[in-house]
C-alpha positions, 0 to 999 in steps of 0.5 A: 493515517494522514492520507485518504487516497481517492482514485481517479473516477475516470480510471478503470475499476478492477474487481476487488477479490475478497482476501478471506476467500483468497486465503481459503483458496490458497489453503485448498491449493496447498492441500492438493487442489489445483489452482483452477479448481480452487479459483472456480470454487471460490469464484476468484480469477485464475490469474489472481489466485496464481499471482497470490500463490506464486508471489506471496509478498505482493505489493499494493497496486500503483506507486509505492509509498516512501514512508511507513504508516508509523513514520507518516503518522509521526511526521503528521503529529509534528506538523500539527504542532507546527500548525498550533504555533501558526508556523507557515509551511508550504509543500517545499518545506514539507518535502525538505522535512521528509528528505532530511528524515530519510537522510537521517535514516540512511535512505535515499529516494530519487523523488526527493 
C-alpha cells in the first residue's frame, strides 16, 4: 500500500479493541447472551460492542479514502513508471491525475 498513515502524536489515544474478541462477543450475543454480559466477559466497552452489533458495516475512524487499495496501488505503479522516466510531477499534477481517473469511473468528489 502506498500510504503509511501516522497519526498526530498529540491526539487522543483511543483504546484498541481486539477484533477477534469482538467477533466472539457478537457470536455470544447472537446466542442469547446480553450485550452487557458479553462486554464484561470479553472486557470490551459496552458502547463498542453495541456499535458493532447494531451497525455491522462500520467505517474506519476519521476521514474516508476516495480510492480503494487496488486503485491506489495501480496509480502508484504508474507514478513509479513516470519517476523512472524522470518526469516531473507535483501535487497539482497528482490531483489532476486522480481527478481524471475518478471522472472516467463516473465518480465526482467535492475535494477535487
